[in-house]
VOTORRO-943557 format. One record per residue (C-alpha): x, y negated, z negated; residue number from 1; residue in three letters. Coordinates in pm, whole numbers, plus 32768, in hexadecimal, padded with zeros to 4 digits. Example, Ala and Ser with C-alpha at 12.3 -4.5 7.8 and 13.67 -1.06 7.14 Angstrom:
<filos>
<<84CE, 81C2, 7CF4>, 1, ala>
<<8557, 806A, 7D36>, 2, ser>
</filos>
This chain:
<filos>
<<4352, 9D0A, 7B08>, 1, met>
<<4417, 9C50, 7C09>, 2, thr>
<<4417, 9CAE, 7D59>, 3, thr>
<<455B, 9D0B, 7E0A>, 4, thr>
<<4576, 9CC7, 7F76>, 5, val>
<<46C2, 9D36, 8032>, 6, his>
<<471A, 9C57, 8146>, 7, gly>
<<4615, 9B99, 81F9>, 8, arg>
<<46AE, 9A54, 819B>, 9, ala>
<<4611, 9998, 82F0>, 10, arg>
<<44AA, 9A23, 82A5>, 11, glu>
<<44DC, 99E0, 8136>, 12, arg>
<<4538, 9865, 816F>, 13, ala>
<<4415, 984F, 8265>, 14, gln>
<<4321, 98D1, 814E>, 15, ile>
<<43B2, 97DE, 8058>, 16, ala>
<<43A2, 96AB, 813B>, 17, ala>
<<4234, 96FD, 8153>, 18, ala>
<<41E7, 971D, 7FEA>, 19, leu>
<<42AD, 95CE, 7FCA>, 20, asp>
<<41BC, 951D, 80BC>, 21, asp>
<<4095, 95BC, 7FE7>, 22, val>
<<411E, 9529, 7E9B>, 23, ala>
<<4142, 93CF, 7F52>, 24, ala>
<<3FC7, 93D5, 7FCE>, 25, gly>
<<400A, 9458, 8134>, 26, arg>
<<3F53, 9573, 81B8>, 27, ser>
<<400D, 969F, 8257>, 28, arg>
<<3F8F, 97E0, 82F3>, 29, ala>
<<408D, 98EF, 8342>, 30, leu>
<<405F, 9A3F, 83E4>, 31, leu>
<<416B, 9B61, 8392>, 32, val>
<<417B, 9C6A, 848F>, 33, glu>
<<424F, 9DA4, 84BE>, 34, gly>
<<421E, 9F33, 84BF>, 35, pro>
<<41AC, A018, 8393>, 36, ala>
<<42B3, A011, 8294>, 37, gly>
<<4394, 9EF1, 8308>, 38, ile>
<<4356, 9E24, 81C1>, 39, gly>
<<4235, 9D2F, 81D7>, 40, lys>
<<419B, 9D84, 80A7>, 41, ser>
<<4307, 9D5A, 7FFD>, 42, thr>
<<42ED, 9BED, 8070>, 43, leu>
<<419D, 9B9D, 8011>, 44, leu>
<<41EA, 9C15, 7EA9>, 45, asp>
<<430A, 9B45, 7EAF>, 46, glu>
<<4240, 9A0D, 7F26>, 47, ala>
<<4120, 9A48, 7E07>, 48, val>
<<4239, 9A42, 7D1E>, 49, glu>
<<42C4, 98EB, 7D9E>, 50, arg>
<<414E, 986A, 7DB7>, 51, ala>
<<4135, 98B0, 7C3C>, 52, his>
<<4274, 9805, 7BF7>, 53, ala>
<<4202, 96C3, 7CA9>, 54, ile>
<<40B6, 96EF, 7BE9>, 55, gly>
<<3FC3, 971A, 7D0C>, 56, ala>
<<3EA5, 980B, 7CEA>, 57, arg>
<<3E9B, 994E, 7DB7>, 58, val>
<<3D90, 9A07, 7E52>, 59, leu>
<<3DED, 9B59, 7EC9>, 60, arg>
<<3D54, 9C79, 7FBD>, 61, ala>
<<3DB6, 9DA8, 8077>, 62, arg>
<<3CF9, 9E64, 818B>, 63, gly>
<<3CC9, 9FB5, 8153>, 64, tyr>
<<3C7C, A0A9, 82A1>, 65, glu>
<<3B6B, A161, 81CE>, 66, ser>
<<3AB1, A011, 81A0>, 67, glu>
<<3AF3, 9F99, 8300>, 68, ala>
<<3976, 9FCF, 8343>, 69, asp>
<<38FC, 9F20, 8201>, 70, ile>
<<38A9, 9DA3, 8253>, 71, pro>
<<3947, 9CB4, 816F>, 72, tyr>
<<39E8, 9DCC, 80A6>, 73, ala>
<<3B3B, 9D0D, 80AC>, 74, gly>
<<3A8C, 9BBF, 8074>, 75, leu>
<<39E6, 9C3D, 7F40>, 76, leu>
<<3B3E, 9C9B, 7ECE>, 77, glu>
<<3BCF, 9B59, 7F36>, 78, leu>
<<3ADB, 9A5E, 7E84>, 79, leu>
<<3A6A, 9B39, 7D70>, 80, gly>
<<3B3F, 9A99, 7C82>, 81, pro>
<<3A9F, 992A, 7CC1>, 82, val>
<<3933, 9960, 7D0B>, 83, met>
<<38E5, 9882, 7C08>, 84, asp>
<<395A, 975E, 7CC7>, 85, arg>
<<3864, 97B2, 7DCA>, 86, arg>
<<3762, 96E5, 7D1E>, 87, ala>
<<383C, 9591, 7D94>, 88, arg>
<<37FA, 95F3, 7EF8>, 89, leu>
<<36D0, 9544, 7FA8>, 90, pro>
<<35A4, 9630, 7F80>, 91, asp>
<<35A0, 96B5, 80EA>, 92, gly>
<<36F5, 971F, 80CA>, 93, gln>
<<36C4, 97B1, 7F75>, 94, arg>
<<3570, 9883, 7FF5>, 95, arg>
<<365A, 98DA, 811E>, 96, ala>
<<3777, 9968, 8053>, 97, leu>
<<3686, 9A24, 7F48>, 98, asp>
<<35C6, 9AD3, 805E>, 99, ala>
<<3712, 9B4A, 8116>, 100, ala>
<<379C, 9BC4, 7FC4>, 101, leu>
<<3649, 9C53, 7F3B>, 102, ala>
<<3657, 9B83, 7E14>, 103, ile>
<<34EC, 9B3B, 7E1A>, 104, glu>
<<33E2, 9B9F, 7F2E>, 105, ala>
<<33F8, 9A41, 7FEB>, 106, ala>
<<338D, 9AD4, 8151>, 107, gly>
<<3487, 9AA8, 826C>, 108, ala>
<<359B, 99A6, 8257>, 109, pro>
<<3541, 98F4, 8386>, 110, gly>
<<35F0, 98CD, 84B4>, 111, asp>
<<3759, 9990, 84F6>, 112, arg>
<<3817, 985C, 8463>, 113, tyr>
<<374C, 983F, 8334>, 114, ala>
<<380E, 991A, 8250>, 115, val>
<<3983, 98C0, 82FF>, 116, pro>
<<3915, 9759, 82BD>, 117, val>
<<38B7, 97A9, 8152>, 118, ser>
<<39E2, 9860, 8103>, 119, val>
<<3AB2, 9738, 81A6>, 120, leu>
<<39ED, 963D, 80C3>, 121, gly>
<<3A42, 971B, 7F88>, 122, leu>
<<3B9F, 9717, 7FCB>, 123, leu>
<<3B9B, 95A1, 7FDC>, 124, gly>
<<3AEE, 9597, 7E8A>, 125, val>
<<3BFA, 9663, 7DEF>, 126, leu>
<<3D09, 9587, 7EA0>, 127, ala>
<<3C73, 9459, 7DC2>, 128, glu>
<<3CD8, 9501, 7C9B>, 129, glu>
<<3E49, 952B, 7CF1>, 130, gly>
<<3F2F, 95E7, 7E0C>, 131, pro>
<<3E81, 9723, 7E95>, 132, leu>
<<3F20, 9852, 7F32>, 133, leu>
<<3E4A, 9953, 7FEC>, 134, val>
<<3EF5, 9AA1, 8032>, 135, val>
<<3E51, 9BAC, 80FE>, 136, val>
<<3F35, 9CE8, 8138>, 137, asp>
<<3ED3, 9DED, 8257>, 138, asp>
<<3E08, 9D12, 830F>, 139, ala>
<<3DD9, 9DFB, 840F>, 140, his>
<<3CF7, 9ED3, 834F>, 141, trp>
<<3C21, 9DB4, 82D0>, 142, leu>
<<3AB0, 9DEE, 8323>, 143, asp>
<<3A81, 9D0C, 8455>, 144, pro>
<<3981, 9C1D, 83A0>, 145, ala>
<<3A88, 9BCB, 827C>, 146, ser>
<<3BAF, 9BD0, 838B>, 147, arg>
<<3AE9, 9ABE, 8457>, 148, gly>
<<3A9B, 99F5, 831F>, 149, ala>
<<3C1B, 99EA, 82D1>, 150, val>
<<3C82, 998D, 8442>, 151, leu>
<<3B73, 987B, 844D>, 152, phe>
<<3BF8, 97E9, 8325>, 153, ala>
<<3D67, 97FB, 839D>, 154, ala>
<<3D05, 9732, 84D3>, 155, gln>
<<3C66, 9616, 83EF>, 156, arg>
<<3D51, 95E9, 82ED>, 157, leu>
<<3DD6, 9486, 82C3>, 158, met>
<<3E4C, 93AF, 81AE>, 159, ala>
<<3DA1, 9480, 8086>, 160, glu>
<<3EE6, 952D, 7FF4>, 161, gly>
<<3E82, 966C, 805B>, 162, ile>
<<3F70, 9773, 80C6>, 163, gly>
<<3EEB, 98AD, 818D>, 164, leu>
<<3FCE, 99C3, 81A6>, 165, leu>
<<3F7C, 9B08, 8260>, 166, val>
<<4018, 9C50, 82BB>, 167, ala>
<<3FD1, 9D28, 83C9>, 168, ala>
<<4050, 9E2C, 84A6>, 169, arg>
<<40A7, 9DD6, 860B>, 170, asp>
<<4037, 9F2E, 8676>, 171, ser>
<<3F4F, A043, 85EB>, 172, asp>
<<3E09, 9F9D, 8594>, 173, gly>
<<3D6B, 9E67, 8605>, 174, val>
<<3E4F, 9D55, 866E>, 175, arg>
<<3E22, 9C0C, 8599>, 176, val>
<<3DF5, 9ADF, 867A>, 177, asp>
<<3F16, 9A01, 8638>, 178, pro>
<<3E70, 989E, 8684>, 179, val>
<<3E80, 97C0, 8584>, 180, gly>
<<3FB1, 9864, 84B7>, 181, phe>
<<411B, 9828, 84B4>, 182, asp>
<<41A1, 997D, 8542>, 183, his>
<<42AF, 9A3E, 8476>, 184, leu>
<<431D, 9B8E, 8520>, 185, ala>
<<43CB, 9C7B, 845E>, 186, leu>
<<44E7, 9D6F, 84E1>, 187, gly>
<<45AA, 9E69, 8466>, 188, pro>
<<4698, 9E4A, 8339>, 189, leu>
<<4826, 9DFB, 836E>, 190, asp>
<<48FC, 9F15, 8326>, 191, arg>
<<4990, 9E6B, 81EC>, 192, asp>
<<480F, 9E26, 816B>, 193, ser>
<<47AF, 9F8E, 8191>, 194, ala>
<<48C1, A020, 80E6>, 195, leu>
<<4899, 9F30, 7FEC>, 196, ala>
<<4729, 9FB7, 7FBE>, 197, leu>
<<4774, A10C, 7FA7>, 198, leu>
<<4886, A0C4, 7EA6>, 199, asp>
<<4783, 9FF1, 7DD2>, 200, ala>
<<469A, A11E, 7DDE>, 201, ala>
<<4773, A228, 7D9F>, 202, asp>
<<48EA, A236, 7E11>, 203, pro>
<<494F, A343, 7F01>, 204, leu>
<<4A8B, A3C6, 7F83>, 205, ala>
<<4AF1, A2D8, 8085>, 206, pro>
<<4AD7, A3A3, 81AD>, 207, asp>
<<497A, A420, 8154>, 208, val>
<<4928, A2B4, 812F>, 209, ala>
<<49AF, A25F, 827F>, 210, asp>
<<48EF, A377, 8319>, 211, arg>
<<47BC, A2F2, 829B>, 212, leu>
<<47E5, A1AB, 830B>, 213, val>
<<4809, A214, 845E>, 214, arg>
<<46F5, A308, 8454>, 215, ile>
<<460D, A206, 83CC>, 216, ser>
<<465F, A10C, 84C8>, 217, ala>
<<464C, A017, 8396>, 218, gly>
<<44EB, A01B, 8342>, 219, ile>
<<44E3, 9FED, 81BC>, 220, pro>
<<43D2, A0EB, 818C>, 221, leu>
<<447C, A1E9, 8247>, 222, ala>
<<45BE, A1B7, 8183>, 223, leu>
<<4512, A1F0, 8042>, 224, arg>
<<4434, A305, 8097>, 225, glu>
<<4546, A3C2, 815D>, 226, leu>
<<4620, A39F, 801B>, 227, ser>
<<4503, A3EB, 7F10>, 228, arg>
<<44DF, A558, 7FF0>, 229, gly>
<<4642, A5AA, 7FAE>, 230, leu>
<<46A3, A6AA, 7E96>, 231, ser>
<<47B3, A64F, 7D99>, 232, ala>
<<48BC, A71D, 7E7C>, 233, ser>
<<485B, A66A, 7FC3>, 234, gln>
<<4865, A52A, 7F1D>, 235, arg>
<<49E4, A597, 7EA9>, 236, ser>
<<4A21, A61F, 800F>, 237, gly>
<<4A70, A76E, 7F79>, 238, arg>
<<493D, A7F6, 804B>, 239, ala>
<<4904, A7AF, 81A4>, 240, pro>
<<47B6, A6D1, 820B>, 241, leu>
<<46AD, A73D, 82CD>, 242, ala>
<<46B8, A70A, 8438>, 243, glu>
<<462E, A613, 845C>, 244, pro>
<<45EA, A5C6, 82EF>, 245, pro>
<<4481, A5D4, 8287>, 246, ala>
<<43BB, A493, 8275>, 247, pro>
<<42F9, A43A, 8130>, 248, gly>
<<4193, A468, 8147>, 249, gln>
<<4158, A2DB, 8178>, 250, glu>
<<422E, A2CD, 829E>, 251, val>
<<41B0, A41F, 8341>, 252, gln>
<<4051, A397, 8327>, 253, ala>
<<40B5, A25D, 83EC>, 254, ala>
<<4101, A347, 8522>, 255, phe>
<<4029, A443, 84EA>, 256, ala>
<<3EFE, A3A4, 8588>, 257, arg>
<<3FD0, A388, 86D4>, 258, gln>
<<403E, A4EB, 86E3>, 259, leu>
<<3EE2, A594, 8688>, 260, ser>
<<3E55, A4F0, 87CF>, 261, ala>
<<3F49, A5BF, 88B5>, 262, leu>
<<3EF4, A71A, 8914>, 263, pro>
<<3F58, A848, 8852>, 264, gly>
<<405A, A8AC, 8950>, 265, ala>
<<40F0, A75B, 8950>, 266, thr>
<<4109, A754, 87DA>, 267, arg>
<<41CC, A8B4, 87EE>, 268, arg>
<<42B2, A80E, 88FC>, 269, ala>
<<42D8, A6D1, 881F>, 270, leu>
<<4364, A7BA, 8714>, 271, cys>
<<4471, A81E, 87F3>, 272, val>
<<44CC, A6B5, 887B>, 273, ala>
<<44C9, A66E, 86FC>, 274, gly>
<<45BB, A768, 869D>, 275, ala>
<<468E, A6CA, 878B>, 276, ala>
<<464C, A54E, 87C7>, 277, asp>
<<46E3, A4BD, 890B>, 278, gly>
<<473E, A5F7, 89B2>, 279, leu>
<<477E, A5F3, 8B1A>, 280, pro>
<<4642, A632, 8BF1>, 281, glu>
<<46CE, A75B, 8C9F>, 282, arg>
<<472E, A80B, 8B5B>, 283, arg>
<<45E9, A7B1, 8ABD>, 284, leu>
<<4531, A84D, 8BBA>, 285, his>
<<4603, A975, 8BA4>, 286, asp>
<<45CA, A99B, 8A21>, 287, ala>
<<4448, A97C, 8A71>, 288, leu>
<<4467, AA8D, 8B65>, 289, glu>
<<44EC, AB7A, 8A62>, 290, arg>
<<43CA, AB2F, 897C>, 291, val>
<<42CA, AB6A, 8AA4>, 292, gly>
<<4271, AA13, 8AE7>, 293, leu>
<<42AB, A95E, 8C2B>, 294, pro>
<<4339, A7F2, 8C30>, 295, gly>
<<41DF, A76D, 8CA6>, 296, glu>
<<415A, A78B, 8B58>, 297, val>
<<422C, A664, 8AE1>, 298, leu>
<<4152, A567, 8BF0>, 299, ala>
<<4048, A521, 8AD0>, 300, pro>
<<4166, A4B6, 89EA>, 301, ala>
<<420E, A3C4, 8AEC>, 302, phe>
<<40A0, A32B, 8B32>, 303, ala>
<<406B, A2F8, 89CE>, 304, his>
<<41D0, A275, 89AE>, 305, glu>
<<4232, A357, 88AE>, 306, val>
<<4342, A3C3, 897D>, 307, leu>
<<4410, A2D4, 8A6A>, 308, val>
<<4535, A30D, 8B61>, 309, glu>
<<4699, A254, 8AFE>, 310, arg>
<<47AC, A281, 8BED>, 311, asp>
<<473C, A3F0, 8C5C>, 312, gly>
<<46DC, A468, 8B08>, 313, arg>
<<45A5, A49F, 8A75>, 314, ile>
<<4578, A3E8, 892E>, 315, ala>
<<4463, A3A7, 8848>, 316, phe>
<<43E3, A237, 8847>, 317, arg>
<<4446, A22C, 86C6>, 318, his>
<<4520, A31A, 8610>, 319, pro>
<<440D, A35D, 8504>, 320, leu>
<<432D, A3C1, 8607>, 321, leu>
<<4422, A4E0, 864D>, 322, ala>
<<4431, A53E, 84E3>, 323, ala>
<<42A9, A52B, 84BE>, 324, ala>
<<4289, A611, 8604>, 325, ala>
<<43B4, A70E, 8588>, 326, tyr>
<<431B, A743, 842C>, 327, his>
<<41AB, A73F, 84AC>, 328, ala>
<<4214, A8AF, 8538>, 329, ala>
<<4218, A9DA, 8479>, 330, thr>
<<4363, AA80, 83FD>, 331, ser>
<<433C, AB84, 8507>, 332, val>
<<431F, AA7C, 8628>, 333, glu>
<<4434, A9C2, 859D>, 334, arg>
<<4532, AAF7, 8599>, 335, arg>
<<44C7, AB4E, 86E5>, 336, ala>
<<4500, A9F0, 8760>, 337, ala>
<<4650, A9DE, 86DA>, 338, his>
<<46A4, AB6C, 8777>, 339, ala>
<<4657, AAC9, 88B4>, 340, ala>
<<4707, A98A, 889D>, 341, leu>
<<483B, AA6E, 881C>, 342, ala>
<<4821, AB3B, 8962>, 343, ala>
<<483D, AA00, 8A39>, 344, val>
<<4950, A947, 8974>, 345, ala>
<<4A80, A8F3, 8A2E>, 346, thr>
<<4B79, A8AD, 88F8>, 347, asp>
<<4BCC, A970, 87E4>, 348, val>
<<4B40, A879, 86D3>, 349, ala>
<<49DF, A886, 875B>, 350, his>
<<49D5, A9E8, 8798>, 351, arg>
<<4A3B, AA1F, 8630>, 352, ala>
<<4968, A943, 857A>, 353, trp>
<<4828, A997, 863B>, 354, his>
<<4875, AB1E, 85EF>, 355, leu>
<<489A, AAB2, 8481>, 356, ser>
<<4743, AA0C, 8491>, 357, ala>
<<46C5, AB3C, 8547>, 358, ala>
<<473D, AC2A, 8432>, 359, ala>
<<4650, ACAF, 8323>, 360, val>
<<4745, AD51, 8243>, 361, gly>
<<48D8, ADD1, 8266>, 362, pro>
<<4939, ADC3, 83BD>, 363, asp>
<<4A79, AE2C, 842E>, 364, asp>
<<4A5E, AD80, 85AD>, 365, glu>
<<49F7, AC2F, 851C>, 366, ala>
<<4AFF, AC41, 83FA>, 367, ala>
<<4C0B, AC8B, 8523>, 368, glu>
<<4B80, AB66, 8602>, 369, ala>
<<4BAB, AA88, 84B4>, 370, leu>
<<4CFA, AAF4, 8477>, 371, his>
<<4D62, AA9E, 85DB>, 372, ala>
<<4CBB, A959, 85C4>, 373, ala>
<<4D79, A90D, 8496>, 374, ala>
<<4EAA, A94C, 8526>, 375, asp>
<<4E82, A895, 864D>, 376, asp>
<<4E16, A770, 857B>, 377, ala>
<<4F3A, A78C, 849D>, 378, arg>
<<501D, A799, 85CA>, 379, gly>
<<4F98, A64D, 8641>, 380, arg>
<<4FBE, A5A4, 84DE>, 381, gly>
<<4E4C, A5C1, 8497>, 382, ala>
<<4E73, A63B, 8327>, 383, his>
<<4D12, A5D7, 82AC>, 384, ala>
<<4C87, A684, 83CC>, 385, glu>
<<4D52, A7B1, 83A9>, 386, ala>
<<4D0D, A7BF, 8228>, 387, ala>
<<4B88, A7C9, 8255>, 388, arg>
<<4BD0, A8E5, 836C>, 389, ala>
<<4CA7, A9A7, 8290>, 390, phe>
<<4BAD, A99C, 8164>, 391, ala>
<<4A85, AA07, 823C>, 392, arg>
<<4B43, AB14, 82CB>, 393, ala>
<<4B7D, AB85, 8163>, 394, ala>
<<4A0B, AB97, 8133>, 395, glu>
<<49DB, AC59, 8242>, 396, leu>
<<4AF6, AD76, 8207>, 397, thr>
<<4A97, AEA9, 8178>, 398, pro>
<<4BD7, AEFE, 8102>, 399, asp>
<<4C59, AE8F, 7FB6>, 400, gly>
<<4D9C, AE49, 7FC6>, 401, arg>
<<4D7F, AD94, 8125>, 402, gln>
<<4C6A, ACDB, 808D>, 403, arg>
<<4D81, AC38, 7F86>, 404, leu>
<<4E72, AC03, 8091>, 405, ala>
<<4D99, AB42, 815A>, 406, leu>
<<4D35, AA67, 8010>, 407, glu>
<<4E89, AA2F, 7FEF>, 408, leu>
<<4EC5, A9B9, 813E>, 409, glu>
<<4DAF, A8E4, 810E>, 410, ala>
<<4E48, A85F, 7FC9>, 411, ala>
<<4F94, A7F5, 807B>, 412, arg>
<<4EE8, A746, 8190>, 413, asp>
<<4E0E, A695, 80A7>, 414, his>
<<4F3B, A61E, 7FD8>, 415, ala>
<<4FDF, A59F, 811F>, 416, ile>
<<4EA3, A4E9, 818D>, 417, ala>
<<4E94, A434, 8025>, 418, gly>
<<4D79, A4EC, 7FA1>, 419, his>
<<4E2D, A548, 7E3F>, 420, gly>
<<4CF5, A5C2, 7D73>, 421, glu>
<<4C75, A6B4, 7E72>, 422, arg>
<<4DEC, A732, 7EB7>, 423, ala>
<<4E0E, A75C, 7D41>, 424, leu>
<<4CCD, A816, 7D19>, 425, ala>
<<4D08, A907, 7E22>, 426, leu>
<<4E73, A953, 7DAA>, 427, ala>
<<4DFD, A975, 7C5C>, 428, thr>
<<4CF6, AA75, 7CC1>, 429, ala>
<<4DEA, AB3C, 7DA2>, 430, val>
<<4EF5, AB41, 7C75>, 431, glu>
<<4E02, ABB5, 7B72>, 432, thr>
<<4D62, ACD3, 7C79>, 433, arg>
<<4E87, AD4A, 7D3C>, 434, ala>
<<4F1A, AE7C, 7CDC>, 435, ala>
<<5032, AE4B, 7DF3>, 436, asp>
<<516B, ADAB, 7D66>, 437, thr>
<<518C, ACEE, 7EC1>, 438, arg>
<<5057, AC47, 7EA8>, 439, leu>
<<5065, ABEB, 7D34>, 440, arg>
<<51BA, AB4E, 7D92>, 441, phe>
<<513A, AA95, 7EAB>, 442, gly>
<<502B, A9F8, 7DF2>, 443, ala>
<<510D, A9B5, 7CC2>, 444, lys>
<<51EE, A8F9, 7DB9>, 445, gln>
<<50B5, A817, 7E4F>, 446, val>
<<5061, A7CB, 7CF8>, 447, arg>
<<51C7, A767, 7C65>, 448, ala>
<<51D2, A676, 7DB1>, 449, his>
<<5079, A5E5, 7D64>, 450, leu>
<<50CE, A5B9, 7BFE>, 451, gln>
<<5200, A4F3, 7C70>, 452, met>
<<5130, A408, 7D64>, 453, arg>
<<503E, A3E4, 7C48>, 454, ala>
<<5163, A33D, 7B60>, 455, gly>
<<5199, A47B, 7A81>, 456, ala>
<<5303, A4CA, 7AEC>, 457, pro>
<<535D, A571, 79A7>, 458, ala>
<<524E, A681, 79DD>, 459, glu>
<<52A1, A691, 7B45>, 460, ser>
<<541D, A6E4, 7AF8>, 461, met>
<<53BE, A7E4, 79F5>, 462, ala>
<<52DE, A899, 7B01>, 463, ala>
<<53DD, A882, 7C11>, 464, leu>
<<54EC, A8FF, 7B07>, 465, glu>
<<5429, AA23, 7AE6>, 466, glu>
<<53F6, AA6B, 7C35>, 467, leu>
<<555E, AA56, 7C73>, 468, ala>
</filos>
């Protein structure tokens, strides 16, 4: 299967140039660094495909956290397929390698450089047969012995025609020494590339995709995992997203270690902060007081750089940390956080959505607040926001007729915002379920206008004549 890479033109060109050098008999060592989920493994996968295309042999290994204390576990995975070539090594190097990898009880490998020298020698033997690419992923989790051998080789490659491509996190784990490597640092995807990645995986409604791009901060894994965790209704925009959306297990694990080191009270406070990332400091402290926590409990989060201060606001260092902190809390704690934030909110929309998130079932207060927020958004021409507020208000409204009326308002705003499918689904549902003639009339009118826009003027005219 061909690896698809979205964006990354500069980085891909740098890797391609390194492979061209390898094909021409020149050695290159390249370290790809970046945070969890930034796309390092995807670039390595594409490099492997390129290497196969130019006829190069590929050796590959990955570091595993569970094997970080097992000596030479990574090296055995890397060299296992070519251990038959070790017979061509000098006796001392072969014995050192055999002892290190427990192939035979040959005694200790000698001095500390015996195994690294043997590894370099074996790579040289393989390079005599043709171009060679050595790929190591998650090098920050390699056992120290294997990592030392790989780094030793990187610093001593010359004109053998060996490519060494290593990927590692630039935080969270043992930092890989960049000496001997050309350095390639990966940053977030640009917006167009991020949208293309989401579209390739499973198309989303445009405003939902835009929101995920904003929340994910351009991290590919986060984009994929956040998208994968959405229901069909959320993907289409018919249902609201969680606030903030729950990160997938893979993404959550990357931040769980940082959060688990904090005191329990701090983690409870981070739930409040995560429910409203970037809140002004005074408002956040007021909300914390409402859940019985003093502002001082945030100090450990600042000390661990989970939280930072930006322009007078308290924010998480990374948006996904906010999501992880929020979803690590219990549902009771999350609802309490939203209720506290609603109580200190200074504008209609923030209050409405926090009341909405604090609601357990039908809730008149939250529904009325959302209705007010929708009217406010509509009055300012923010029809997509108005549609979402009307739809959520409908979900929280206990009165059946009022619920249908709010769904109709949501359909109208969706139509204006260009969300034709969602507008049509809501209008059709209202027309089907409503006993009130005015609601059915309004729903049919919305449907008729949508048919006109969709290029079905005959059906639209027939519906409008019926209405007239």
